[in-house]
VEXDREN-2710 file (C-alpha; in Angstrom, 1 decimal):
% VEXDREN-2710
k/r/px/py/pz
1/MET/94.6/123.0/107.6
2/SER/94.7/121.5/104.1
3/GLU/97.6/119.7/102.6
4/PRO/99.9/122.0/100.5
5/THR/99.3/121.7/96.7
6/SER/102.0/121.3/94.1
7/GLY/101.5/125.0/93.4
8/ASP/102.2/125.9/97.0
9/ARG/105.3/123.8/97.0
10/GLY/106.5/125.4/93.7
11/GLU/106.0/128.8/95.1
12/ARG/107.8/128.0/98.3
13/GLN/110.7/126.5/96.3
14/GLU/110.9/129.7/94.2
15/ARG/111.1/131.8/97.4
16/LEU/113.9/129.5/98.7
17/LYS/115.8/130.1/95.5
18/GLU/115.5/133.8/96.0
19/ILE/116.9/133.5/99.5
20/ILE/119.8/131.5/98.3
21/LYS/120.6/134.1/95.6
22/GLU/120.4/136.9/98.1
23/LEU/122.7/135.0/100.5
24/HIS/125.1/134.5/97.6
25/ALA/124.9/138.2/96.8
26/GLY/126.0/139.0/100.4
27/VAL/122.6/139.9/102.0
28/PRO/123.0/139.5/105.7
29/VAL/121.2/136.4/107.2
30/GLU/119.4/138.7/109.7
31/LYS/117.5/140.4/106.8
32/LEU/116.3/137.1/105.4
33/GLN/115.0/135.5/108.7
34/LYS/111.5/136.9/108.5
35/THR/110.9/135.6/104.9
36/PHE/112.4/132.2/105.7
37/ALA/110.2/131.9/108.8
38/LYS/107.1/132.5/106.7
39/ILE/108.1/129.8/104.3
40/ILE/108.8/127.1/106.9
41/LYS/105.9/127.9/109.3
42/ASP/103.5/125.4/107.7
43/THR/106.1/123.3/105.9
44/SER/107.1/119.8/107.1
45/PRO/110.7/118.8/107.5
46/GLU/110.2/116.3/104.7
47/GLU/108.9/119.0/102.3
48/ILE/111.8/121.3/103.1
49/ALA/114.3/118.4/102.4
50/ALA/112.5/117.7/99.1
51/MET/112.7/121.3/98.1
52/GLU/116.4/121.4/98.9
53/ASN/117.0/118.2/96.9
54/ALA/115.1/119.7/94.0
55/LEU/117.3/122.9/94.1
56/ILE/120.4/120.8/94.1
57/GLU/119.1/118.8/91.1
58/GLU/118.5/122.1/89.3
59/GLY/122.1/122.9/89.6
60/PHE/122.4/125.0/92.8
61/PRO/125.7/124.1/94.5
62/VAL/125.3/122.0/97.7
63/ASP/127.2/124.5/99.8
64/GLU/124.8/127.3/98.7
65/VAL/121.7/125.2/99.6
66/ARG/123.2/124.3/102.9
67/ARG/123.5/128.0/103.8
68/LEU/119.8/127.8/104.3
69/CYS/120.5/126.0/107.5
70/ASP/122.2/129.1/108.9
71/VAL/119.0/131.0/108.3
72/HIS/116.9/128.2/109.8
73/VAL/119.0/128.0/113.0
74/ARG/118.8/131.8/113.4
75/VAL/115.0/131.7/112.9
76/PHE/114.7/128.8/115.4
77/ASP/116.9/130.6/118.0
78/LYS/115.0/133.9/117.7
79/ALA/111.6/132.1/118.1
80/LEU/112.8/130.5/121.4
81/LYS/114.1/133.8/122.7
82/LYS/111.0/135.7/121.7
83/LEU/108.4/133.2/122.9
84/GLY/110.1/131.8/125.9
85/LYS/109.3/128.2/126.7
86/PRO/109.6/125.7/123.7
87/GLY/106.0/124.7/124.4
88/LYS/104.9/128.1/123.2
89/VAL/106.8/127.7/119.9
90/PRO/104.7/126.5/116.9
91/GLY/105.8/123.0/116.0
92/HIS/106.8/121.9/119.5
93/PRO/104.9/118.8/120.5
94/VAL/103.3/120.5/123.5
95/TYR/102.2/123.5/121.3
96/THR/100.6/121.0/118.9
97/PHE/98.8/119.2/121.7
98/LEU/97.5/122.5/123.0
99/GLN/96.3/123.5/119.5
100/GLU/94.4/120.2/119.3
101/ASN/92.8/120.9/122.6
102/LYS/91.6/124.3/121.4
103/ALA/90.1/122.7/118.3
104/ALA/88.6/119.9/120.4
105/LYS/86.8/122.4/122.6
106/GLU/85.2/124.1/119.6
107/ILE/84.1/120.7/118.1
108/LEU/82.6/119.6/121.4
109/LYS/80.6/122.8/121.6
110/GLU/79.4/122.3/118.1
111/LEU/78.6/118.6/118.8
112/ASP/76.7/119.3/121.9
113/LYS/74.6/122.0/120.1
114/ARG/73.9/119.9/117.1
115/SER/72.8/116.9/119.3
116/LYS/70.0/119.0/120.8
117/HIS/68.4/119.2/117.3
118/LEU/68.0/115.5/117.2
119/ARG/64.4/114.8/118.3
120/ASP/62.4/111.6/118.3
121/ASN/60.1/111.4/115.2
122/ASP/61.1/114.9/114.3
123/THR/64.7/114.8/113.1
124/LYS/65.3/116.4/109.7
125/MET/68.0/115.0/107.4
126/GLY/69.9/118.3/107.6
127/ALA/70.2/118.2/111.4
128/LEU/71.3/114.5/111.2
129/ALA/73.9/115.2/108.6
130/ALA/75.2/118.2/110.5
131/PHE/75.6/116.1/113.7
132/ALA/77.2/113.2/111.9
133/GLU/79.7/115.6/110.3
134/SER/80.7/117.0/113.7
135/PHE/80.8/113.6/115.3
136/ALA/83.1/112.3/112.5
137/ARG/85.4/115.3/113.1
138/PHE/85.5/114.7/116.8
139/LYS/86.6/111.1/116.4
140/GLN/89.9/112.4/115.1
141/ILE/90.8/112.9/118.8
142/GLU/92.0/109.3/118.7
143/LYS/95.2/110.6/117.0
144/HIS/95.7/113.0/119.9
145/TYR/95.4/110.2/122.4
146/ALA/97.5/107.8/120.4
147/ARG/100.4/110.3/120.2
148/LYS/100.2/110.7/123.9
149/GLU/100.2/106.9/124.5
150/TYR/102.9/106.0/122.0
151/GLN/105.2/109.0/121.9
152/LEU/104.8/111.1/125.1
153/PHE/104.1/108.4/127.7
154/PRO/107.2/106.3/126.9
155/ALA/109.5/109.3/127.4
156/LEU/107.9/110.0/130.7
157/GLU/108.0/106.4/131.8
158/ARG/111.8/106.5/131.3
159/LYS/111.8/109.3/133.9
160/GLY/109.9/107.2/136.3
161/PHE/106.6/109.1/135.8
162/THR/104.3/106.1/135.2
163/GLY/101.3/106.2/137.6
164/PRO/99.6/109.3/136.1
165/THR/100.1/108.0/132.5
166/LYS/98.5/104.7/133.3
167/VAL/95.5/106.5/134.8
168/MET/95.2/108.8/131.8
169/TRP/95.3/105.9/129.4
170/SER/92.4/104.3/131.3
171/LYS/90.5/107.6/130.9
172/HIS/91.3/107.5/127.2
173/ASP/89.7/104.1/126.9
174/GLU/86.6/105.3/128.8
175/ILE/86.3/108.2/126.2
176/ARG/86.8/105.7/123.4
177/ALA/84.0/103.5/124.9
178/THR/81.7/106.4/125.0
179/ILE/82.5/107.3/121.4
180/ARG/81.5/103.7/120.4
181/ALA/78.3/103.9/122.5
182/ALA/77.4/107.2/120.8
183/GLU/78.1/105.7/117.4
184/ALA/75.9/102.7/118.1
185/ALA/73.1/105.1/119.3
186/LEU/73.5/107.2/116.2
187/HIS/73.2/104.2/113.9
188/ALA/70.1/103.0/115.9
189/LYS/68.6/106.5/115.7
190/ASP/68.3/106.4/119.5
191/TRP/68.4/110.1/120.0
192/LYS/67.7/110.2/123.7
193/ASN/70.7/107.9/124.5
194/LEU/72.8/109.6/121.9
195/ARG/72.3/113.0/123.6
196/GLU/73.3/111.4/126.9
197/HIS/76.4/109.9/125.4
198/VAL/77.3/113.2/123.9
199/LYS/77.0/114.9/127.2
200/SER/79.2/112.3/128.9
201/LEU/81.7/112.6/126.0
202/ARG/81.7/116.4/126.4
203/ASP/82.3/116.2/130.2
204/ALA/85.0/113.5/130.0
205/ALA/86.9/115.2/127.2
206/LYS/86.9/118.5/129.0
207/LYS/88.2/116.9/132.1
208/MET/91.0/115.2/130.1
209/ILE/91.9/118.5/128.6
210/PHE/92.1/120.0/132.1
211/LEU/94.4/117.2/133.3
212/GLU/96.6/117.5/130.2
213/GLU/97.1/121.3/130.5
214/LYS/97.3/121.5/134.3
215/ILE/99.3/118.4/135.1
216/LEU/100.7/116.4/132.1
217/TYR/102.2/119.0/129.9
218/PRO/103.7/121.2/132.7
219/THR/105.3/118.0/134.2
220/ALA/106.5/116.8/130.8
221/SER/108.0/120.3/130.1
222/ARG/110.0/120.1/133.3
223/LYS/111.1/116.5/133.0
224/LEU/112.0/116.1/129.3
225/THR/115.0/117.6/127.5
226/ASP/115.1/119.1/124.0
227/VAL/116.7/115.8/122.8
228/GLU/113.8/113.8/124.2
229/TRP/111.2/116.3/122.7
230/ALA/113.0/116.0/119.4
231/ASP/112.6/112.2/119.4
232/ILE/108.9/112.6/120.4
233/LYS/108.3/114.9/117.4
234/ARG/110.1/112.7/114.9
235/GLY/107.7/109.9/115.6
236/GLU/104.5/111.9/115.7
237/SER/103.8/112.0/112.0
238/GLU/103.6/108.2/111.9
239/ILE/100.4/108.4/114.0
240/GLY/99.1/111.7/112.7
241/TYR/97.4/114.8/114.1
242/ALA/93.9/115.8/115.0
243/TRP/92.5/118.8/113.2
244/VAL/95.8/120.7/112.9
245/THR/99.0/120.6/110.8
246/PRO/102.0/121.4/113.0
247/SER/104.3/124.3/112.0
248/ASN/107.9/123.5/111.4
249/LEU/109.2/126.6/113.3
250/TRP/110.3/124.3/116.2
251/ASP/112.5/121.9/114.3
252/ALA/113.3/118.6/116.0
253/GLU/116.7/118.1/114.3
254/ILE/117.9/121.6/115.1
255/ALA/116.7/121.4/118.7
256/LYS/118.4/118.0/119.1
257/ALA/121.7/119.1/117.4
258/LEU/121.9/122.4/119.5
259/SER/121.1/120.5/122.7
260/LEU/123.8/118.0/122.1
261/ALA/126.2/120.7/121.1
262/HIS/125.7/122.3/124.5
263/GLY/126.2/119.1/126.4
264/GLY/122.7/117.6/126.3
265/ALA/122.5/113.8/126.5
266/PRO/120.7/111.8/124.0
267/ALA/117.6/110.1/125.2
268/ALA/117.8/106.4/126.2
269/GLY/117.7/104.2/123.2
270/THR/118.3/107.0/120.7
271/GLY/121.2/107.9/118.5
272/SER/122.9/111.2/118.4
273/GLY/123.1/111.8/114.6
274/ALA/120.7/114.8/114.7
275/ALA/123.5/117.2/113.9
276/ALA/123.9/115.7/110.5
277/GLY/120.2/116.3/109.7
278/ALA/120.4/119.8/111.0
279/ALA/123.5/120.5/108.9
280/THR/121.3/120.3/105.8
281/GLY/118.4/122.2/107.3
282/SER/116.3/119.0/107.0
283/GLY/114.5/116.9/109.5
284/ALA/113.8/114.1/107.1
285/THR/115.2/110.7/107.9
286/ASP/115.8/107.9/105.4
287/ALA/114.6/104.4/105.7
288/PRO/117.5/101.9/106.2
289/ARG/119.4/101.6/103.1
290/ASP/120.2/98.4/101.4
291/SER/123.9/97.8/101.9
292/GLY/124.4/96.8/98.3
293/ALA/125.4/93.3/99.5
294/ASN/124.9/90.4/97.1
295/ALA/122.5/88.3/99.1
296/GLY/122.2/85.9/96.3
297/GLY/124.9/83.8/94.8
298/SER/125.8/80.3/95.9
299/GLY/128.7/78.7/97.8
300/ALA/129.7/75.1/98.1
301/ALA/127.1/72.5/98.4
302/GLY/125.3/72.7/101.8
303/SER/126.8/76.1/102.6
304/VAL/124.9/79.3/103.5
305/PRO/124.9/81.9/100.7
306/PHE/127.4/84.7/101.2
307/ALA/125.7/87.8/102.7
308/GLY/128.2/90.3/101.7
309/PRO/129.4/93.3/103.7
310/GLY/126.8/94.2/106.3
311/GLY/124.5/91.3/105.3
312/ILE/122.9/88.9/107.7
313/ILE/123.2/85.1/107.4
314/LEU/119.8/83.6/108.2
315/SER/118.8/80.0/108.8
316/GLU/117.9/79.7/105.2
317/GLY/119.5/82.2/102.8
318/ALA/120.9/85.6/103.6
319/LEU/119.6/89.2/103.3
320/SER/121.0/92.6/103.8
321/PRO/119.4/94.8/106.6
322/GLY/117.8/97.0/103.9
323/GLN/116.2/93.9/102.2
324/ILE/114.8/92.7/105.5
325/ASP/113.3/96.1/106.2
326/LEU/111.8/96.4/102.8
327/MET/110.3/92.9/103.0
328/MET/108.8/93.4/106.4
329/ARG/107.3/96.7/105.3
330/ALA/105.8/95.2/102.2
331/LEU/103.9/92.5/104.1
332/PRO/100.1/93.1/104.4
333/VAL/100.2/92.5/108.1
334/ASP/101.3/94.4/111.2
335/VAL/104.3/92.7/112.9
336/THR/105.6/93.5/116.4
337/PHE/108.4/91.7/118.2
338/VAL/108.8/91.7/122.0
339/ASP/111.9/90.1/123.4
340/GLU/112.3/87.7/126.4
341/ASN/112.5/90.6/128.8
342/ASP/109.1/91.9/127.7
343/VAL/110.7/94.8/125.8
344/VAL/109.4/96.0/122.4
345/ARG/112.3/95.7/119.9
346/TYR/110.6/96.0/116.5
347/TYR/107.5/96.8/114.6
348/SER/106.9/96.8/110.9
349/ALA/106.5/100.4/109.7
350/SER/104.3/99.6/106.7
351/GLU/102.4/102.4/105.0
352/HIS/99.0/101.4/106.1
353/ARG/99.2/99.9/109.6
354/ILE/96.1/98.7/111.3
355/PHE/97.1/99.8/114.8
356/PRO/99.1/102.9/115.4
357/ARG/102.8/102.4/116.2
358/SER/105.6/105.0/116.5
359/PRO/109.3/104.9/117.4
360/GLY/108.4/105.8/121.0
361/ILE/107.4/102.2/121.8
362/ILE/110.9/100.8/120.9
363/GLY/112.6/99.9/124.2
364/ARG/109.3/100.2/126.1
365/ALA/107.9/97.4/128.3
366/VAL/105.1/95.7/126.5
367/GLN/102.9/96.0/129.5
368/ASN/103.0/99.8/129.1
369/CYS/101.9/99.5/125.4
370/HIS/98.4/98.3/126.4
371/PRO/95.6/99.9/128.2
372/PRO/95.8/99.1/132.0
373/LYS/92.6/97.0/131.9
374/SER/94.1/94.5/129.5
375/VAL/97.6/94.2/131.0
376/HIS/96.7/91.1/133.0
377/VAL/95.8/89.4/129.8
378/VAL/99.1/90.3/128.2
379/ASN/100.9/88.9/131.2
380/ASP/98.9/85.7/131.1
381/ILE/99.7/85.2/127.4
382/ILE/103.5/85.7/128.0
383/LYS/103.3/83.4/131.0
384/SER/101.7/80.7/128.9
385/PHE/104.4/81.0/126.3
386/ARG/107.2/80.9/128.8
387/GLU/105.7/77.8/130.4
388/LYS/104.9/76.3/126.9
389/THR/101.3/75.6/127.9
390/LYS/100.0/77.6/124.8
391/SER/101.4/77.9/121.3
392/VAL/99.2/80.8/120.1
393/ALA/96.9/83.4/121.4
394/GLU/94.2/84.4/118.9
395/PHE/91.6/87.2/118.8
396/TRP/89.5/89.0/116.3
397/ILE/87.6/92.3/116.4
398/GLN/85.5/94.4/114.1
399/SER/86.4/98.1/113.8
400/ASN/85.5/100.8/111.3
401/GLY/84.2/98.3/108.8
402/GLN/87.3/96.0/109.1
403/PHE/87.5/92.5/110.4
404/ILE/90.9/92.3/112.2
405/HIS/92.6/89.0/113.1
406/ILE/95.2/89.3/115.8
407/ARG/97.6/86.5/116.7
408/TYR/100.5/86.1/119.1
409/PHE/103.2/83.4/118.6
410/PRO/106.0/82.5/121.1
411/VAL/109.6/82.5/119.8
412/TYR/112.1/79.9/121.1
413/ASP/115.7/79.4/120.2
414/ALA/117.3/76.1/119.1
415/GLN/117.6/75.0/122.7
416/GLY/113.9/75.6/123.3
417/VAL/114.6/78.7/125.4
418/TYR/111.9/81.4/125.3
419/ARG/113.1/84.4/123.3
420/GLY/110.0/86.5/123.0
421/VAL/106.7/86.9/121.2
422/VAL/105.6/88.0/117.8
423/GLU/102.3/89.8/117.3
424/VAL/100.8/89.6/113.9
425/SER/97.6/91.5/113.0
426/GLN/95.8/91.4/109.6
427/GLU/92.6/92.9/108.1
428/VAL/90.9/89.8/106.8
429/SER/87.5/91.0/105.4
430/GLY/88.7/90.1/101.9
431/VAL/89.9/86.7/103.0
432/ARG/86.6/85.8/104.7
433/ALA/84.7/86.7/101.6
434/LEU/86.7/84.3/99.3
435/GLU/84.8/81.5/97.6
436/GLY/85.6/78.8/95.2
437/GLU/89.2/79.0/94.0
438/ARG/91.6/81.0/91.8
439/ARG/94.7/79.3/90.8
440/ILE/98.0/81.1/89.8
441/LEU/97.2/80.5/86.1
442/ASP/94.0/82.4/86.5
443/TRP/95.7/85.6/87.6
END
């Protein structure tokens, strides 16, 4: 599904205006539900929030705009009653996974068919281009698997459901390896091996779909609460989706707010501020705000600068939480911090990350954030840092035309006690290509 154009957004905003006017004129909410449902079906929470803000800027009273939330909650509640299980409601994470599986089956069928047109010494450019197009589309399945690994699996691990997720991650890696092998055969124009890899890919992906739909999703639906599903959905967009654009009919913030209102407990490691988001009909969340503290200024000689209300005094200087967040997100590197208990505490949510991360990994054991086949290496690295036999672990890989440099550094406190590890990853193709010199005056 294509991204909405500015014209689409403008039209939706006009329709929202009409709904507000009708609410103001006394038209019952029930009569406006159908129209509102059509508007939000393929509209993200962020877009809804943006439209609402635009309406307020145009002069619509805040209270009038907030009345849209009443309609939204009614639409949400009606959808649940009509369709039954939340997993059947467009926008719910399970529904999105199932829609992706449906698309994957069609693409696999197309890929298999097109691979049979590739023949030694007799492959036409049209057949090759058609296969390459289908193959490129299928590779989007990585987003499907990454959302499982970084959003769904952590929630299940907190419920003690770990064995099957580890096995499934291993199967993901086998599929990824087959994709790489097929890609290599495609570049080498080794049609015989390519057809074999496509066949293996088809069989493995279909088995994975079976395991997901018969075991994983039914189990997850039983074990996870609406609060937990809401937290899963809120982090999904950071990884992305394969082939589909989720509907906003199942709204994470409304689901969470209603669940908490009826006594549902927030998921471990999450807040309970969803009701505030639902009160505006918006699922959008803001980045940490700068506290407005004056991190600059100077005190007496040798003193640490005053951080101001909410500021943090550092070993050198002082910054507000908002400044720290903005700084970390601006760096051209991926940064992840794991504490002394092997728990992931932070990652830099920059706009163009090299490796996928989402809020689901926060509070997760670092061992569960890696494929099972590499966990022993992770443990060896941490052990070497604890014992101070190594001061860095360094790796480099080539992927999708990028040369990626990955380094792990131990963190110790002033007493030399191990406090965790920092992972720093950077795309360094440009750095490797540098020659000569360019000084600051040459800029």
